[in-house]
C-alpha positions in Angstrom: -7.1 2.4 22.2 -5.7 1.6 19.4 -5.3 5.3 17.5 -4.6 6.4 22.0 -1.7 3.7 22.5 -0.6 4.8 18.9 -0.1 8.4 20.0 1.4 7.6 22.9 4.5 5.1 21.1 5.1 8.1 18.7 5.4 10.5 21.3 7.9 7.6 23.0 10.1 7.6 20.2 10.0 10.9 18.9 11.0 11.9 22.6 15.0 11.8 22.2 14.7 14.6 19.2 14.4 17.8 19.3 11.3 19.3 21.4 10.3 20.6 18.6 10.2 17.7 16.4 8.4 16.3 18.7 5.5 18.5 19.0 5.3 19.2 15.4 5.3 15.4 14.8 2.9 14.6 17.1 0.8 17.3 15.9 0.2 16.3 12.6 -0.5 12.6 13.4 -3.0 13.6 15.7 -4.4 15.6 13.1 -4.1 13.4 10.3 -3.6 10.6 11.8 -5.9 10.3 14.2 -8.8 12.6 13.2 -9.0 11.4 9.7 -8.2 7.6 10.4 -11.6 8.2 12.6 -13.6 9.9 10.4 -12.5 7.0 8.4 -13.5 4.6 10.8 -16.8 6.1 11.3 -17.8 6.3 7.4 -16.8 2.6 7.3 -19.4 1.7 10.2 -22.0 3.2 8.2 -21.3 1.3 5.1 -22.9 -1.6 3.4 -19.2 -3.9 2.9 -21.6 -5.7 0.2 -20.8 -2.8 -2.0 -17.0 -2.6 -1.5 -17.2 -6.0 -2.6 -18.5 -5.6 -5.5 -15.5 -2.5 -6.5 -12.7 -5.1 -5.4 -11.6 -6.9 -8.6 -11.4 -3.3 -10.3 -9.6 -1.9 -7.0 -7.2 -5.0 -7.0 -6.9 -4.2 -10.5 -5.8 -0.3 -10.0 -3.3 -1.5 -7.1 -1.7 -3.9 -9.3 -1.4 -1.7 -12.4 0.3 0.7 -9.8 2.7 -1.9 -8.6 3.2 -2.9 -12.3 4.1 0.8 -12.6 6.6 0.6 -10.1 7.9 -2.5 -10.7 8.4 -1.2 -14.7 10.8 1.5 -13.7 12.6 -0.5 -11.3 13.5 -3.6 -13.8 14.1 -0.4 -16.4 16.8 0.4 -13.6 18.3 -3.2 -13.2 18.8 -4.5 -16.5 20.5 -0.9 -17.4 22.5 -1.3 -14.4 21.2 1.8 -12.8 21.1 2.4 -9.4 18.4 4.0 -7.6 20.0 7.4 -7.6 20.5 7.4 -11.2 17.4 6.5 -12.3 16.1 9.1 -9.8 17.7 12.0 -12.0 16.5 9.8 -15.3 13.1 10.6 -14.4 12.3 13.8 -13.1 11.0 15.5 -15.9 7.8 12.8 -15.7 4.8 14.6 -14.0 3.7 11.0 -12.7 6.7 8.9 -11.7 8.0 6.6 -8.6 9.5 8.6 -5.4 13.0 6.8 -4.8 13.8 7.1 -1.3 16.2 4.8 1.1 17.2 3.0 -1.7 13.6 1.5 -2.9 10.8 2.7 -5.0 7.5 2.1 -2.8 5.7 5.6 -4.0 4.4 7.4 -6.8 4.5 11.2 -6.2 1.7 12.9 -8.4 2.0 16.3 -8.7 0.0 19.0 -6.4 -1.2 15.7 -4.3 0.8 13.8 -1.6 3.2 10.6 -2.2 0.8 7.4 -2.6 2.5 3.8 -1.5 0.7 0.9 -3.1 1.4 -2.1 -1.3 -0.5 -0.2 1.8 -3.3 0.0 -0.5 -3.1 -3.5 -1.8 -3.2 -5.4 1.7 -7.0 -3.6 1.9 -7.0 -4.5 -2.0 -6.6 -8.1 -1.8 -8.1 -8.6 1.3 -11.7 -7.6 0.1 -10.4 -9.5 -3.7 -10.2 -12.8 -2.0 -13.5 -12.1 -0.1 -15.1 -11.4 -3.8 -13.9 -14.5 -5.0 -14.6 -16.7 -1.9 -18.4 -15.2 -2.1 -18.8 -16.6 -5.5 -18.0 -20.5 -4.9 -21.4 -22.1 -4.3 -20.6 -24.7 -1.7 -17.6 -23.6 0.2 -16.8 -27.4 1.2 -15.6 -28.1 -2.3 -13.0 -25.5 -1.5 -9.7 -27.4 -2.9 -6.8 -26.6 -4.7 -8.2 -26.2 -8.4 -10.7 -23.5 -7.7 -7.6 -21.9 -5.1 -5.0 -21.7 -7.9 -6.6 -19.0 -9.5 -6.1 -16.6 -6.3 -3.0 -18.2 -5.0 -1.4 -16.8 -8.8 -3.0 -13.1 -8.4 -1.5 -13.1 -5.0 2.1 -14.4 -6.2 2.0 -11.8 -8.9 0.5 -9.1 -6.5 3.8 -9.9 -3.6 6.2 -10.5 -6.5 5.6 -7.5 -7.5 6.1 -5.3 -3.8 9.2 -7.8 -3.3 10.7 -6.0 -6.1 10.5 -2.5 -5.2 12.1 -4.2 -2.4 9.9 -4.2 -0.1 10.2 -7.5 2.6 8.6 -6.9 4.9 4.6 -6.2 3.5 4.9 -9.2 1.5 5.2 -11.2 4.8 2.9 -9.0 6.0 
């Protein structure tokens, strides 16, 4: 139902545009969003999530590393006084670089692969990391600030790295 609703919203938002664009964008979303998302949901439904929790620290470390990669370039641009356009021109020769568009650097561009937006992956990885971290607490009724502060620091660091891209919407979410 969510996929059908999403496709209906996409069709209504694209209806004011060119009909050829509507058909191609709708078809692309139908193929990649609906079917790949459906297959992904099916695979995760038969997958034991306890196995996924074992990989949670590594997954979150990798997403933090990718956010830090983008943040490094954003901070360099700010310290050097470069606009995103000037920064984009300086890093064109790098094989793996942040993809800069619309006044923000939110994606990582790999050669021959689609761009990846780490802020989208971090939504899942932070929740998995929280689940992994909470399962390590022997008595959940003894949860207090001293036990939560380390996770809060990691969540704060993650939020900061997303905020400086700038992507306030993902930080709030």
